[in-house]
N, C-alpha and C positions, 0 to 999 in steps of 0.2 A: 362750123362755129355758129351756134344759135344767136339770135338777136340780143337776148339778155346778157349773155357772156361777152358779146362784142361791145355792148354798152359798158359793161363792167371793165373791160380792158381799155376802153376809151378813157374812163375815169382814172384808172391806174396810170395810163400814159400821161394824162393831164397832171396827176399828182406828183409825177417826177419833177415837175417845174418847181414845186415847193411852196406855192402860194395858195393851193386849194383850200387849206384850212382857214386861212385869213379871209378869203373871198366868201366862203360859206358862212362864216361867223358874221361878217358884215352884212350880207344879204339877209340872213335870219334876223339880225338886230334891227335893220331898217324896217323890215316887214312887221316885226313885233312892235316896234315903236309906233308905227302908223295904225296898227289894228288893236293894240292892247293898252289899256289905261290902268293905272293903279294909284291909289292914294296912300299906299303903305309907305312907312318910313323906317330906315335903319341907320344907326349911328356909324361913324367912320370905321371904328374898330371891327364891328360886325361885318361891314361891307368888305373890309380887307380880308377877313377870315373866309368869307363865303367866296370871294373871287379867287382866293388861293385854292380853295377846295375844288372849284370848277376847273381851274388850270391844271390841278393835279389829276383830276378825272380825265381830262383831255389827253394828258401825257400818258397815263396808264393805258388808255384805249389804243395807243399806237403800237402796242405789241401785236395787234391783229395783223400787222403787215408782215410779221414773221411767217404767217400762213399763206401769203399771197401767191407764192410760186406754186405751191401745192394746189391752191385753189384754181389757178390758171390751167395747170396740167390736168386737173380732174373736173373741170367744167362747173365750178361754183364760185368763180371770181365775182360774179354779180352780187353775191352775198357779202363779201368783204367790202365792196364798194357801197352797198346799201347801209351797212353798219357804220362805216366811216362817215358817210354823208349825214346819217342820223345823229351821230355823235356831235359833229361840228354845228349842225343846225340847232341842236339842243343847247350846246354851249353858247351860241349866239343869243338864243332866247333867254337863257338864265342870266347871262351877263347884262343884257339891256334891262331886264326887269330889276336886277340888283342896282344898276346905275340909276334907273328912274326912282327907285325907293331912296337911294342916297341923295339924289337931287332934291326930292321932296323934303328930306330932312335938313339938307344944308341950305337950300335956296327957297323953299316953300312951294316949289313946283317941279315937275319932271322935265322942264325945258332944257336943263343943262345935262341931261343924261348922256348926250353924245361925247361929253368930255371924257367919259370913262374909256373911250376908244381912241383917244388922241394922245400920242406919246408926249410926255412932259406936262401937257395940259391936264392929264388925268390926275396929277398930284393935287390940283385944285379941288377936284371932286373928292379925292381921298382924304385930304387934310383939313378941309374947311369944317369948323365946329358946327354942331347942330344949332338950328335957330331956336328950337324949343328945348331948354335944358330942364324942364320940369317933368318930362316923361321918360327920363333915362332909365334903362334896366338896372337892376341891382348890380353893384360892382363885383359881387362874388360870382356872377355868371361867367362861365368859360367862353361864352360867345360875345362878351363885351369887355371893353377896356384892355388893360395890359395882358390878361390871359389870352384874349382873342388875338392880339397882335403877335404874341410869342408863338401860339399855335399856328398862326398864319405863316410866319416866317419858316417854321419847321416844315409845314406842308409844301410851301414854295420850293424849299430845298429838295424835298423828297420828289416833287414833281419834276424838277430839273434833272435830278439823277435818273429818274425813271425814263425820261425822254432820251437821255444819252444812252442808257442801256438798251432801249428799244432800237435806236439807230445802230448800235454795235451788233445787236442780234440780227438785224436785217442784212447788214454788211457781211456777217458770217454766212448767212444763207446764200448770198450772192456768190461768195468765194467758193462755196462747196457745191454749187449747182452742177458742175460737170461730173461730179462723182455720185450724184443722186440717181435713183431709179426713175425719177420724173424728168430727167434731162431731155430725152428724145421727145417725149410728149410735150414738154414745155416749148421746145424749139418748134415743133409742128404748130402749136397754138399761136406762137408769136408770128410765125410765117403767115398763117391764115389771117391773123389780125392785120398785119401790114399790107397783105395782098388785098384784103377787103377795104381797108381804109384808104390806101394810096395807090393801089394797082399792082400788077404783077412785078414790075421792075422794082418797086419798093420791097416786095416780099423777097425777091432774089437778092437785093442788096443786104437785107437782114441776114440771109443765109451766108452771104459772103463775109459779113462782119464777124461771124462765129469762128472763122478760120484764121489761124496764125501761121504765116510762112515759117518754114524751118525744116529740119531733117525728119523725113518720114521713116526711112529705114537705112540700111547700110550704104545704099547706092542712089537713094532718091531724095531730092529736096523739093519741097513745095515753095515755088518762087513767088507766086501771086495768085489771087482770086479776084476776078473782075466780072462786071455785068455790062453787057452791051447788046442792044436789040433783043432783049428778053432771053439772052443766052448767058448762063452762069459758067464761066470758063476757069478751069484750074490749070495753071501752067507748072509743069514739073520739069526738073532737070535731072538727068541720069549722069552720075559722076563717074561711072565705070565706062571707060572708052571701049572696052571689049563688047559692050552691048550694042548691037546694030539693029535689033528688032525684037518683037515679042511673040510669044506663042499664041496662036489663034485662039486656043482654048482659054488662056488667061485673059485675053482681050474680051472674049465673050462673057467671062465671069464679071469683069469690071463693068461692062456695059449693062448687064442684067442687074448687078448690084446697085448701080446708080438709078435704074428704073424703080427699084424698091425704096432706096434711101430718099430719093427726091420725087416720090410718087405724086405728092400734092402739087408741087410746082409744075411737073410735067403734065398732070391732068388739067391744070389751068392754062396750058399753052406755052409753058416755058421749056427750055432745053438746057441740058448739062453737057459740057464738053470737057474731057480730060485730054490735055495735050502734053505729050512726053517728048523732050528734046535732049540732045547732048551737044556739048561744045564741039566735039570731034565729028559727029555724024549727022548733025542737024535734027530735023523732026523725025522721031522714031514711030510715033503713033498718035492718031487723032481719034478719040473715042467719043461718039455722040450718042446721047440718050435723049429721045424726044417721043412725041406721040406715035410717030411712024415706027421707030425702032423698038419701042417698048410694047407695041400692041401684039 
């Protein structure tokens, strides 16, 4: 995994917390407030309409997350991260500039622009009438007065609906991942990410998290998957009491198959152990795949 895509996955991992957009907007707004001045003024209805449009644009942009798993599997996740960062930095810039213009109109200076980012207090900025009523736009304008408010509410509703649909689309992608052609590549990339970020044990823990205990075939149950001392161990139970051992050829195939399936983990110094037991006959086989046995 190259550095750009590793950084992209760091951002994706951070985004799962759910506060990335707010943080980026706030950082952008603070920097813009410090560096950018304006004497522009906008009335409250126009301010409401424009903030609604910005919110709508931010919500629509979240459909890019539908493509994130394909991006991870195909090495362009940095592009998704770059687009999302750009979107929220832009949203922060536009919102603070709108708030400064509204503050100029309502209070005569931009000093109250921060109110636009404070819940409940933002209603002061939104509802306070203009100080100068002699320079109001013509009432027939769609960006002023009642038309602007109506359009703003419509846009807000559409934005909320778009955001919910984006979330559903991403959830659908997550649920269908095991059946996609990118599933193995995605798993490999996530393993590389956790291995590079937190070490080999974290990468192995990720691989273990993918497995679900349960019936494997007519006589085999997967009981558990665990990680200890950089060894990923699969514990199987054979339910057929007549089985007392395994064919050497089959054992060799399992061992060689694990060398391929877990090649990245083994290359990084990890080991994979398949342990087969039965209640009647104890341990039947212990198959180890590591650098020594896979070379």
